[in-house]
Backbone as JSON, one array per atom type, in Angstrom:
{
  "sequence": "MGTTSHAITDRLAALLDEEHDLRTRAMHHGGGLSRDEQARLTKLESELDAVFRLLQQRRALAVFDDGPDDTADASN",
  "N": [[-22.9, -2.33, 10.12], [-22.01, -0.02, 7.93], [-20.8, 0.47, 4.49], [-18.94, 2.73, 4.68], [-18.04, 2.7, 7.03], [-16.79, 0.09, 7.23], [-14.68, 0.86, 5.63], [-13.3, 2.64, 7.36], [-12.63, 1.09, 9.18], [-10.75, -0.51, 7.93], [-8.93, 0.95, 7.04], [-8.02, 1.66, 9.67], [-7.01, -0.69, 10.54], [-4.73, -1.11, 8.6], [-3.16, 1.17, 9.2], [-2.66, 0.37, 12.03], [-1.26, -1.98, 11.72], [1.22, -0.81, 10.21], [2.33, 0.84, 12.35], [2.77, -1.17, 14.33], [4.96, -2.89, 12.84], [6.75, -0.93, 12.81], [7.21, -0.42, 15.52], [7.94, -2.92, 15.9], [10.52, -3.14, 14.59], [12.03, -1.47, 15.83], [12.64, -2.58, 18.31], [13.74, -4.82, 17.6], [16.03, -4.07, 16.58], [17.86, -2.36, 18.12], [18.94, -0.08, 18.37], [17.0, 1.56, 18.0], [14.77, 3.75, 16.32], [15.13, 5.25, 12.81], [15.5, 8.68, 12.29], [13.59, 9.39, 10.32], [11.87, 7.23, 10.49], [11.08, 7.52, 12.99], [9.6, 10.13, 12.85], [7.58, 9.14, 11.18], [6.14, 7.38, 12.63], [5.07, 9.08, 14.85], [3.54, 10.21, 13.14], [1.39, 8.51, 12.44], [0.42, 7.66, 14.95], [-1.0, 9.98, 15.4], [-2.69, 9.8, 13.03], [-3.83, 7.43, 13.85], [-5.17, 8.01, 16.07], [-6.99, 9.87, 14.94], [-8.7, 8.43, 13.18], [-9.68, 6.78, 15.06], [-11.0, 8.01, 16.58], [-13.26, 9.07, 14.72], [-14.29, 6.54, 13.99], [-15.59, 5.79, 16.24], [-17.42, 8.25, 16.54], [-18.86, 7.5, 14.34], [-20.2, 4.93, 15.16], [-21.56, 5.66, 17.34], [-23.11, 7.84, 16.31], [-24.81, 5.77, 14.5], [-25.95, 4.0, 16.73], [-28.08, 6.09, 17.35], [-29.34, 6.43, 15.08], [-32.28, 7.11, 13.28], [-33.47, 5.83, 10.8], [-35.18, 5.72, 7.82], [-35.83, 3.05, 7.47], [-36.68, 2.29, 9.9], [-38.25, 3.67, 11.05], [-40.64, 3.36, 9.26], [-40.88, 0.53, 10.42], [-41.59, 0.92, 12.91], [-44.04, 2.22, 13.0], [-45.89, 0.43, 11.91]],
  "CA": [[-21.94, -1.47, 9.76], [-22.04, 0.31, 6.69], [-19.62, 0.59, 3.86], [-18.14, 3.68, 4.99], [-17.49, 2.33, 8.62], [-15.78, -0.91, 6.69], [-13.44, 1.54, 5.02], [-12.56, 3.29, 8.29], [-12.12, -0.06, 10.06], [-10.11, -1.29, 7.18], [-7.98, 2.01, 7.19], [-7.28, 1.66, 10.93], [-6.05, -2.0, 10.4], [-3.61, -0.98, 7.87], [-2.46, 2.03, 10.21], [-2.14, -0.5, 13.13], [0.14, -2.85, 11.26], [2.15, -0.01, 10.11], [2.67, 0.91, 13.67], [3.48, -2.63, 14.61], [6.32, -2.88, 12.14], [7.78, 0.2, 12.91], [7.6, -0.64, 16.95], [8.97, -4.22, 16.29], [11.89, -3.05, 14.18], [12.67, -0.58, 16.78], [12.8, -3.66, 19.33], [14.81, -5.74, 17.23], [17.34, -3.31, 16.27], [18.31, -2.03, 19.4], [19.2, 1.49, 18.25], [15.7, 2.38, 17.73], [14.37, 4.13, 14.79], [15.65, 6.33, 12.37], [14.79, 10.0, 12.17], [12.64, 9.01, 9.17], [11.1, 6.53, 10.97], [10.31, 8.34, 14.24], [8.45, 10.82, 12.05], [6.39, 8.5, 10.45], [5.87, 6.67, 13.95], [4.69, 10.14, 15.23], [2.36, 10.71, 12.13], [0.85, 7.25, 12.44], [-0.12, 7.82, 16.02], [-1.85, 11.18, 15.26], [-3.53, 9.35, 12.29], [-4.93, 6.46, 14.26], [-6.06, 8.92, 17.04], [-8.12, 10.55, 14.37], [-9.34, 7.42, 12.79], [-10.42, 5.8, 15.79], [-12.44, 8.89, 16.89], [-14.08, 9.01, 13.4], [-14.82, 5.41, 14.06], [-16.1, 6.31, 17.61], [-18.37, 9.06, 16.08], [-20.01, 6.87, 13.55], [-20.88, 3.95, 15.69], [-22.23, 6.01, 18.09], [-24.48, 7.82, 15.67], [-25.61, 4.66, 14.4], [-27.19, 3.8, 17.53], [-29.42, 7.03, 17.49], [-29.89, 7.01, 13.5], [-33.43, 6.73, 12.8], [-33.41, 6.09, 9.38], [-36.45, 5.31, 7.2], [-36.65, 1.67, 7.53], [-36.65, 1.96, 11.26], [-39.63, 4.32, 11.45], [-41.51, 2.69, 8.76], [-41.52, -0.77, 11.13], [-42.12, 1.23, 14.38], [-45.38, 2.82, 12.62], [-47.02, -0.77, 11.4]],
  "C": [[-21.83, -1.2, 8.4], [-20.55, 0.43, 6.02], [-18.49, 1.45, 4.37], [-17.13, 3.47, 6.53], [-16.48, 0.87, 8.09], [-14.37, -0.16, 6.55], [-12.72, 2.28, 6.07], [-11.69, 1.93, 9.03], [-10.77, -0.86, 9.23], [-8.47, 0.01, 7.31], [-7.12, 1.94, 8.47], [-6.51, 0.16, 11.24], [-4.73, -1.56, 9.67], [-2.56, 0.04, 8.76], [-1.91, 1.15, 11.51], [-0.92, -1.13, 12.81], [1.21, -2.03, 10.77], [2.86, 0.4, 11.55], [3.44, -0.06, 14.26], [4.68, -3.01, 13.99], [7.17, -2.07, 12.55], [8.52, -0.22, 14.38], [8.35, -1.72, 17.03], [10.16, -4.17, 15.66], [12.53, -2.24, 15.05], [13.31, -1.61, 17.96], [13.79, -4.3, 19.04], [16.06, -5.19, 16.8], [18.05, -2.4, 17.41], [18.62, -0.67, 19.52], [18.24, 2.13, 18.18], [15.78, 2.72, 16.56], [15.22, 5.44, 14.3], [14.81, 7.67, 12.27], [13.56, 10.1, 11.39], [11.39, 8.52, 9.78], [10.11, 6.78, 12.33], [9.54, 9.2, 14.04], [7.27, 10.19, 11.6], [5.59, 7.81, 11.65], [4.81, 7.68, 14.5], [3.2, 10.35, 14.68], [1.47, 9.8, 12.5], [0.17, 7.4, 13.82], [-1.1, 8.85, 15.81], [-3.1, 10.65, 14.26], [-4.35, 8.31, 12.97], [-5.55, 7.14, 15.39], [-7.42, 9.33, 16.19], [-9.19, 9.43, 13.65], [-10.15, 6.66, 13.72], [-11.48, 7.08, 16.14], [-13.3, 8.99, 15.93], [-14.8, 7.71, 13.46], [-15.81, 5.66, 15.32], [-17.57, 7.1, 17.07], [-19.42, 8.1, 15.35], [-20.5, 5.84, 14.34], [-21.63, 4.7, 16.73], [-23.63, 6.72, 17.46], [-25.03, 6.96, 15.17], [-26.54, 4.06, 15.48], [-28.3, 4.95, 17.6], [-29.8, 7.1, 15.98], [-31.52, 6.17, 13.52], [-34.03, 6.83, 11.63], [-34.92, 5.56, 8.92], [-37.08, 4.11, 7.26], [-37.13, 1.74, 8.73], [-38.17, 2.82, 11.66], [-40.73, 3.8, 10.79], [-42.1, 1.31, 9.85], [-41.99, -0.18, 12.24], [-43.58, 1.54, 13.95], [-46.42, 1.6, 12.35], [-47.25, -1.69, 12.86]]
}
């Protein structure tokens, strides 16, 4: 996995942590989330979907990547 993929997984982990914190806060405070927190949770869900799709695309492309190192090894 390349540096960019690590950056994506780091971003994904940070978003998941924040989502978990908001959901935990909502459960422990019985009254749910404030309007701002609910808006942030909705935005997080959208961002998580986008980052997860990007990670899936990058991993799928990596499977089919025929970089110069791969072709050089195959011809020897």
